[in-house]
N, C-alpha and C positions, 0 to 999 in steps of 0.2 A: 662161203660156204651159211654164215649167219644172213643174209639175208633168203636163203635157201628157210632155214629154220623157221625162221619168222614170215614168212607167206606160207607155208605149213599147220603153223599151229595157230596163223590169223581162219587158211582153212577150218581149223577140227571145231574154231572159235564159232565160221555161221553154220557150220554140215552140223554143231548141238546145239544152237539158237532152232535153225531151221525141223530136226528133230523134237523140240519143244514143242516151239509152235505147230505144231502134228497133234503132240497130243495131246492140246488144249484143245482144239478146237477139235476133239474127240472127244475130250473128259465135254464137251460145252454142249456138243451134240446129243449129244444119250440124253445129261440134265435135258435140254430144251424140247427133247421127244418125253419124255420119265411126264417132263409137265403136261408140254400140248396132250399128250391119250386119253385127259381127262377129256370126255365134252361138259361143253359149256348150257346151260340156261336154253343160250343161241342159237347154241350151235340145233341143241332137241327141239327147239319147240317153234321157233323161227323171231322168234322178240325174248329177251328180257325181261328177265320179273318184274312187276312197279312199271307199263309199257300201258299206257291207255290204255284205254280196253279193249283188252286183252286180257284171260282168263284161260290159267289150265283146272281139269278136272283131276281129278282123282287120281284116275284112270294113267293120266297118262304123268300124275307124279308117278304111280308106283315104278308101269315100266322105265322114267330116269331112274330113281334108285336104283331098281334092277339092274341097268345098264354101269349105271358109278361103282353099288360092287361090286361090280367084276375089271373097271379098269384102275380102282384106286385099294395098293393095299392097309391107306388106311381105314374104311370102312367095308361096311362084314350090315349088313343085312337079315332082322332078325322077320319072323310072323307072330305077331301077339295072341295072335286066334280067331271068326269070321266077325265080320261087324255085321248088324240086324238085318242089311242084306247080300251080307253073303258077301266082303268082299275082303282082303284078306289088312290085317288090319298091322301093316309091319311099322317096323326101326327101329332106323340106324346108327351103329354099336361103329362110334369113330372116335377112335385114339392112332397114336403110334405103331407102325408096325413088331418091333419087344411088346408092345404091353400087348396085344392082339395076340401074344403070340404066348404068356401069359395068363391069360385075361379069366381058365379057374381058378388062379392063386389067389387073381383080385379082387373075383369075388366069394372066394369062400373067407377075405379075411371081411370085405364084408358086412357077409351075411356074421363071422364071428361077431365083429362090433356091432351090428346092429339089435342082438341076441341079448349077448353081453352077460352071458350062461360061464363059465366055470373060468372067467377071462378078467385077471390081478390088476393091476390099477396098476403094475408097468408092462405087464404086454398087450397093455390096450395102448399102453401108449406110442410100443415098440412098432403094435399092428399099425395104427394111425401115421405112423413115418414112413412105413415101409407101407404104405399099398398109394392108390388113389383114389382123390374126388372123383366121386358120381354124383355123374352131369345130368340130369332130366329138363330136358328145353322140351317142349309140344306149340304146335299153333294149330289153330284153323277150328276151335271147340266151340264158337257164332259161329255160322258158314257163307252169313253175311257181311262177316270184315271180315271179308277176304286178303286183308293184310299177312291173316297171322301163319296163312298154309300156305302163301308165297314167299314171305324171308325166309320159312322154315327150310324154302326149296333153295333161296336165294344162300342161303345161310350156313345146310348139308354141302354146296359143288366151294360153294368157299374155301371149308374146315378141311373139303378131305383137296384143294390147292394153294393155299395157301402158301407161301417161303417160309416167312417173315420172322423174324427172332421171338415172338411175341406168340404167335400161331404156333410155334415149335414147341417150345417153354408149358401152353396150355392142351398138348398133344401126348407129348413124356408126362402131365403133373395130371392131363382128366380124363377119364369117360367117358364123354358124350352123347347118351342114353336121344336122340332126336326122335320122337314121335307126334304123328301126325289124329290131334284130338277127337274129329273130324271125321273120319272119311264119306262115309255116308251124304254127310248137311252140306260135305267141298264139291260132285260129286253135281247132286240135285240142282246146289245154287249159281255152279260153270254154266252147266247145257241148257240153264232156263237164258243164263243174260248171253253164250254164246250162239243164241238158237236164231239170231234175227243177222245175214247177213249186212245189214249197212247196219257199222258202229256208231251215231245215234241216233238208235233207238233200244240200243242194249244197255237192258236194269235192271237189276237186284228186287225191281218190287210185281207184283203181283207171285211172285210164289206161287202155282196153285191146289198144292197141298201144307203140310203141318212140317213143322219139319224145326228142330235144335239151332 
Protein backbone atom coordinates (compact mmCIF):
# COMPACT_ATOMS: atom_id res chain seq x y z
CA UNK A 1 0.00 0.00 0.00
CA UNK A 2 2.88 2.36 0.90
CA UNK A 3 4.58 1.60 -2.41
CA UNK A 4 1.33 2.41 -4.22
CA UNK A 5 1.06 5.77 -2.44
CA UNK A 6 4.69 6.58 -3.30
CA UNK A 7 4.06 5.70 -6.93
CA UNK A 8 0.98 7.93 -7.08
CA UNK A 9 2.89 10.79 -5.41
CA UNK A 10 5.77 10.53 -7.89
CA UNK A 11 3.31 10.44 -10.80
CA UNK A 12 1.53 13.56 -9.48
CA UNK A 13 4.88 15.34 -9.10
CA UNK A 14 5.85 14.44 -12.67
CA UNK A 15 2.45 15.58 -13.94
CA UNK A 16 2.70 18.90 -12.06
CA UNK A 17 6.21 19.46 -13.40
CA UNK A 18 5.07 18.71 -16.96
CA UNK A 19 2.11 21.08 -16.68
CA UNK A 20 4.39 23.80 -15.28
CA UNK A 21 6.84 23.39 -18.15
CA UNK A 22 4.04 23.57 -20.71
CA UNK A 23 2.72 26.74 -19.08
CA UNK A 24 6.21 28.27 -19.04
CA UNK A 25 6.66 27.40 -22.72
CA UNK A 26 3.40 29.13 -23.58
CA UNK A 27 4.42 32.27 -21.65
CA UNK A 28 7.85 32.36 -23.29
CA UNK A 29 6.34 31.80 -26.71
CA UNK A 30 3.93 34.67 -26.13
CA UNK A 31 6.79 36.93 -25.04
CA UNK A 32 8.80 35.98 -28.11
CA UNK A 33 5.85 36.71 -30.38
CA UNK A 34 5.41 40.13 -28.73
CA UNK A 35 9.08 40.98 -29.24
CA UNK A 36 9.28 39.59 -32.77
CA UNK A 37 6.22 41.36 -34.11
CA UNK A 38 8.08 44.70 -34.38
CA UNK A 39 9.78 45.00 -37.76
CA UNK A 40 13.51 45.72 -37.68
CA UNK A 41 15.19 48.22 -40.03
CA UNK A 42 16.96 45.33 -41.75
CA UNK A 43 13.64 43.58 -42.38
CA UNK A 44 12.10 46.81 -43.66
CA UNK A 45 14.92 48.17 -45.82
CA UNK A 46 17.01 45.10 -46.58
CA UNK A 47 20.06 46.37 -44.69
CA UNK A 48 21.02 47.51 -41.20
CA UNK A 49 21.10 51.21 -40.42
CA UNK A 50 24.70 52.35 -40.86
CA UNK A 51 25.54 49.90 -43.65
CA UNK A 52 28.12 51.37 -46.01
CA UNK A 53 26.76 52.88 -49.26
CA UNK A 54 23.10 52.56 -48.16
CA UNK A 55 20.77 55.45 -47.32
CA UNK A 56 17.02 55.64 -46.86
CA UNK A 57 14.95 58.63 -47.92
CA UNK A 58 12.22 60.30 -45.89
CA UNK A 59 9.41 58.46 -47.66
CA UNK A 60 10.95 55.16 -46.54
CA UNK A 61 11.37 56.43 -42.99
CA UNK A 62 7.77 57.69 -42.95
CA UNK A 63 6.42 54.34 -44.13
CA UNK A 64 8.54 52.51 -41.55
CA UNK A 65 7.40 54.66 -38.63
CA UNK A 66 3.77 54.14 -39.62
CA UNK A 67 4.41 50.39 -39.47
CA UNK A 68 6.14 50.64 -36.07
CA UNK A 69 3.26 52.65 -34.63
CA UNK A 70 0.89 49.88 -35.73
CA UNK A 71 3.06 47.12 -34.29
CA UNK A 72 4.15 48.59 -30.94
CA UNK A 73 2.10 49.77 -27.96
CA UNK A 74 4.96 52.07 -26.98
CA UNK A 75 4.63 54.43 -29.94
CA UNK A 76 2.07 56.84 -31.35
CA UNK A 77 2.73 58.81 -34.53
CA UNK A 78 1.84 62.50 -34.72
CA UNK A 79 1.93 64.83 -37.72
CA UNK A 80 3.21 68.32 -36.94
CA UNK A 81 2.18 69.73 -40.31
CA UNK A 82 3.49 69.77 -43.86
CA UNK A 83 7.00 70.60 -44.99
CA UNK A 84 7.79 73.24 -47.63
CA UNK A 85 7.62 70.51 -50.29
CA UNK A 86 4.38 69.07 -48.93
CA UNK A 87 5.66 66.06 -47.01
CA UNK A 88 3.97 65.13 -43.71
CA UNK A 89 6.28 66.23 -40.89
CA UNK A 90 6.03 63.40 -38.39
CA UNK A 91 6.94 62.91 -34.75
CA UNK A 92 7.12 59.61 -32.87
CA UNK A 93 5.80 59.81 -29.31
CA UNK A 94 7.40 56.93 -27.41
CA UNK A 95 6.70 55.96 -23.80
CA UNK A 96 5.20 53.13 -21.76
CA UNK A 97 1.66 51.93 -22.58
CA UNK A 98 0.47 53.23 -19.18
CA UNK A 99 1.86 56.67 -19.93
CA UNK A 100 0.16 56.68 -23.33
CA UNK A 101 -3.17 55.99 -21.62
CA UNK A 102 -2.65 59.08 -19.46
CA UNK A 103 -0.91 61.24 -22.05
CA UNK A 104 -3.41 64.11 -21.81
CA UNK A 105 -2.87 64.28 -18.05
CA UNK A 106 0.90 64.51 -18.43
CA UNK A 107 0.51 67.08 -21.22
CA UNK A 108 -1.56 69.25 -18.87
CA UNK A 109 1.06 68.94 -16.12
CA UNK A 110 3.75 70.06 -18.58
CA UNK A 111 1.61 72.97 -19.73
CA UNK A 112 1.01 74.18 -16.17
CA UNK A 113 4.67 73.83 -15.25
CA UNK A 114 5.80 75.67 -18.38
CA UNK A 115 3.47 78.63 -17.89
CA UNK A 116 3.81 78.66 -14.08
CA UNK A 117 0.52 80.53 -13.81
CA UNK A 118 -1.26 80.23 -10.47
CA UNK A 119 1.01 77.37 -9.41
CA UNK A 120 2.36 77.66 -5.88
CA UNK A 121 5.83 76.35 -5.00
CA UNK A 122 4.30 73.40 -3.16
CA UNK A 123 2.03 72.60 -6.13
CA UNK A 124 5.00 72.82 -8.47
CA UNK A 125 6.86 70.25 -6.40
CA UNK A 126 3.85 67.93 -6.47
CA UNK A 127 3.43 68.33 -10.23
CA UNK A 128 7.13 67.71 -10.81
CA UNK A 129 6.90 64.51 -8.78
CA UNK A 130 3.76 63.33 -10.58
CA UNK A 131 4.67 64.33 -14.11
CA UNK A 132 7.03 62.80 -16.65
CA UNK A 133 10.17 64.20 -18.22
CA UNK A 134 9.44 65.33 -21.78
CA UNK A 135 12.54 64.72 -23.92
CA UNK A 136 12.82 66.01 -27.50
CA UNK A 137 15.37 64.28 -29.72
CA UNK A 138 15.61 65.27 -33.36
CA UNK A 139 17.90 64.34 -36.22
CA UNK A 140 18.60 65.17 -39.84
CA UNK A 141 18.75 68.97 -39.69
CA UNK A 142 21.77 69.15 -42.00
CA UNK A 143 20.84 66.83 -44.81
CA UNK A 144 24.32 65.79 -45.93
CA UNK A 145 25.18 64.84 -42.34
CA UNK A 146 23.24 61.66 -42.98
CA UNK A 147 23.97 60.09 -39.60
CA UNK A 148 21.40 62.30 -37.86
CA UNK A 149 18.26 61.00 -39.56
CA UNK A 150 19.52 57.44 -39.68
CA UNK A 151 20.47 57.23 -36.00
CA UNK A 152 17.01 58.59 -35.20
CA UNK A 153 15.49 55.70 -37.16
CA UNK A 154 17.58 53.20 -35.19
CA UNK A 155 16.78 54.88 -31.87
CA UNK A 156 13.04 54.72 -32.51
CA UNK A 157 13.30 51.02 -33.34
CA UNK A 158 15.32 50.21 -30.22
CA UNK A 159 13.03 52.17 -27.91
CA UNK A 160 10.16 50.08 -29.27
CA UNK A 161 11.88 46.73 -28.83
CA UNK A 162 14.50 46.79 -26.08
CA UNK A 163 13.28 45.23 -22.83
CA UNK A 164 16.31 45.68 -20.56
CA UNK A 165 15.76 47.29 -17.16
CA UNK A 166 17.23 50.67 -18.17
CA UNK A 167 15.05 51.01 -21.28
CA UNK A 168 11.92 50.06 -19.33
CA UNK A 169 12.82 52.63 -16.65
CA UNK A 170 13.21 55.31 -19.30
CA UNK A 171 9.87 54.37 -20.85
CA UNK A 172 8.21 54.70 -17.44
CA UNK A 173 9.86 58.02 -16.53
CA UNK A 174 10.11 59.75 -19.90
CA UNK A 175 7.87 60.72 -22.80
CA UNK A 176 10.19 60.80 -25.81
CA UNK A 177 9.40 63.04 -28.77
CA UNK A 178 11.51 61.74 -31.66
CA UNK A 179 11.26 64.30 -34.44
CA UNK A 180 12.75 64.44 -37.91
CA UNK A 181 14.24 67.90 -38.37
CA UNK A 182 14.47 68.07 -42.17
CA UNK A 183 12.31 65.65 -44.19
CA UNK A 184 12.78 67.45 -47.51
CA UNK A 185 16.55 67.52 -47.10
CA UNK A 186 16.77 63.81 -46.35
CA UNK A 187 14.87 62.83 -49.47
CA UNK A 188 16.83 65.25 -51.64
CA UNK A 189 20.24 64.00 -50.49
CA UNK A 190 19.35 60.31 -50.19
CA UNK A 191 17.73 60.18 -53.62
CA UNK A 192 20.75 61.93 -55.14
CA UNK A 193 23.16 59.58 -53.38
CA UNK A 194 21.30 56.38 -54.25
CA UNK A 195 20.76 57.25 -57.93
CA UNK A 196 23.79 55.16 -58.95
CA UNK A 197 23.51 51.38 -59.18
CA UNK A 198 27.24 51.05 -58.55
CA UNK A 199 27.71 51.76 -54.84
CA UNK A 200 31.28 52.98 -55.43
CA UNK A 201 29.91 55.84 -57.54
CA UNK A 202 27.59 57.06 -54.79
CA UNK A 203 28.34 60.47 -53.28
CA UNK A 204 26.48 63.34 -51.63
CA UNK A 205 28.57 65.83 -53.62
CA UNK A 206 27.08 67.90 -56.41
CA UNK A 207 23.40 68.04 -55.39
CA UNK A 208 22.05 70.29 -58.19
CA UNK A 209 19.69 72.44 -56.08
CA UNK A 210 20.02 74.73 -53.07
CA UNK A 211 19.30 72.84 -49.86
CA UNK A 212 19.87 72.86 -46.12
